[in-house]
C-alpha positions in Angstrom: -56.6 43.4 37.2 -59.0 40.6 36.8 -57.0 38.3 34.8 -53.5 39.1 35.3 -52.2 37.3 32.4 -54.1 34.1 33.1 -57.1 34.4 30.9 -55.3 32.8 28.0 -54.0 29.9 29.9 -57.6 29.1 31.1 -58.6 29.4 27.7 -55.9 26.9 26.5 -56.7 24.5 29.3 -60.4 24.3 28.3 -59.5 23.6 24.7 -57.2 21.0 25.7 -59.8 19.4 28.0 -62.4 19.6 25.2 -60.1 18.1 22.6 -59.2 15.2 25.2 -62.8 14.7 25.7 -63.5 14.5 21.9 -60.6 12.2 21.2 -61.8 9.9 23.8 -65.3 9.7 22.7 -63.6 9.1 19.3 -61.7 6.0 20.6 -64.7 4.7 22.4 -66.7 4.9 19.0 -63.6 3.2 17.1 -63.8 0.3 19.9 -67.5 -0.2 19.9 -67.2 -0.2 16.0 -64.6 -2.9 16.0 -66.2 -5.0 18.2 -69.6 -4.9 16.5 -67.7 -5.3 12.9 -65.8 -8.2 14.4 -68.8 -10.0 15.8 -70.8 -9.6 12.7 -68.0 -11.1 10.5 -67.2 -13.9 12.8 -64.1 -12.4 13.3 -60.8 -13.6 15.2 -59.5 -12.7 18.7 -57.3 -10.0 17.1 -60.3 -7.8 16.3 -61.8 -8.4 19.7 -58.3 -7.4 21.3 -57.9 -4.4 19.4 -61.5 -3.4 19.9 -61.2 -3.6 23.7 -57.9 -2.0 23.7 -59.7 1.1 22.0 -62.3 1.0 24.4 -59.6 0.9 27.3 -57.9 3.7 25.9 -61.2 6.0 25.6 -62.4 5.1 29.1 -58.8 5.6 30.4 -58.8 9.0 29.0 -62.0 10.1 30.3 -61.2 8.9 33.8 -57.8 10.8 33.9 -59.7 13.8 32.6 -62.3 13.6 35.4 -59.8 12.8 38.3 -57.6 15.7 37.2 -60.0 18.3 37.3 
């Protein structure tokens, strides 16, 4: 019995890890976009803070995904 019922679970874990990676990249992209738009518009500190928080969220997700491999 090569899988013994675990093949489905491994597939779900791969799907979860892939989705987490895509969300992390999305958060990084949103953070960079917010920082750029805020800088171009001469924005306030609120835009910078939100952009940095999105960057931190994306980096944190990537870090956790990598350390729990």
